[in-house]
Residue, then its C-alpha position, 0 to 999 in steps of 0.5 A: m138703824k144708827n149703826a147701819n148709817s154710820l157703817c154706810s158712811k164709813y164705807c162711802y168714805y172708803l169708796i170715795y178715797i179709793g175712787l180719787l186715788t184711782s183717778l190720780l194714778t190713771a192721770c199720772s200714767s200717760t202713755d205719751m213717750t214721744d220725748l223719750e223716743e226722740y231723745v233715744a233717736q238723737i243719741k243713736k244718731q251720734e257717731n262713736p268717738r274715734v279711739d287711736s290704736i295702741p302704738d307699736f313698741g320697738d324691741i328693748p335691747s337687753y342689758f347685762y348688769e355686771a357688777q363684779h368689779l364694782r363696790d358692794p353697795f351694802e358695805p360701808l365706805i368707812d369701816n368703824q369696826k377696824p382702826t384706820l391705817l393712820a391710827t394703827g401707827e403703821g411704820k412705827q415700832k409697836e411699843d412706841c405706838p400702842s393701839p386698842e387691844d380689842s380693836h377687832r371685837v364686834r361693837v354694838g349698841i352703846e359702843l357705836i354712839p359718841i360719848d358726847a351724845l350720851q347723858m347719865v340720868g341715874t343709877l340702879e343697884t342690884k344684887d347678884p345671887q351671892g348677895h354682892p351689890t352691883l351699881w349700874a348707871l342709866v345712860v340715855s342717848k340724846s339723839d333717840g332717847t334710848i336708855y342703856r344700863v351699864k356697869q363697871g367694865d362695860y364698853m361705851g362710846n365709839n372710841y373703844g371706851q371702857i367704864i373704869n368707875i361708876s359713882e352716884e354722880e358720874i361715870e369714868i371712861a378710859e377711851q382710846v383716841p387716835d392722835n395726830e402722829g398715827c398712834w393711840r393714846e388713852n383719854l379719861t372721860k367723865i359723864s356727869l349725872f344729868s341736872s335739870 
């Protein structure tokens, strides 16, 4: 009997709960939508905004690009690969006006950088397959930090410089520098080991 009463009270609570929930849902579902209908009617009364038509574009006259007589924009204004007319000593005797022997050689990398923009930072010794040691110098570009490895006989610097000696402390370079008289003269330049 006790179980039947507790079961009945349990079901009574459920029934009361369901009844309250149903009444709440019924109260919220009002069928009065007059506000919404008025709003929709008000929107429908408004006129659409006027959009201007696309303007007519006239014909653009044709333009013929003729650049045969103009300078090529991809050619440098000054050719650093060839000596200038002043530097070749044109009009002087050949023996009186020496010029770099390899002036027509294509120069790349460290040969395009001025000597004063390079700094020696160390040396490195390697051995060839016959066991002969070769002393390399490590040179860094001050502008971009690129490190180059050079040995005796290599070219460096934009004045046709050739390395004639490398030691632990410095690099000796023989440069071909144009003088004021329209000739070339040899100039010995040294790059010392970087000391912080």
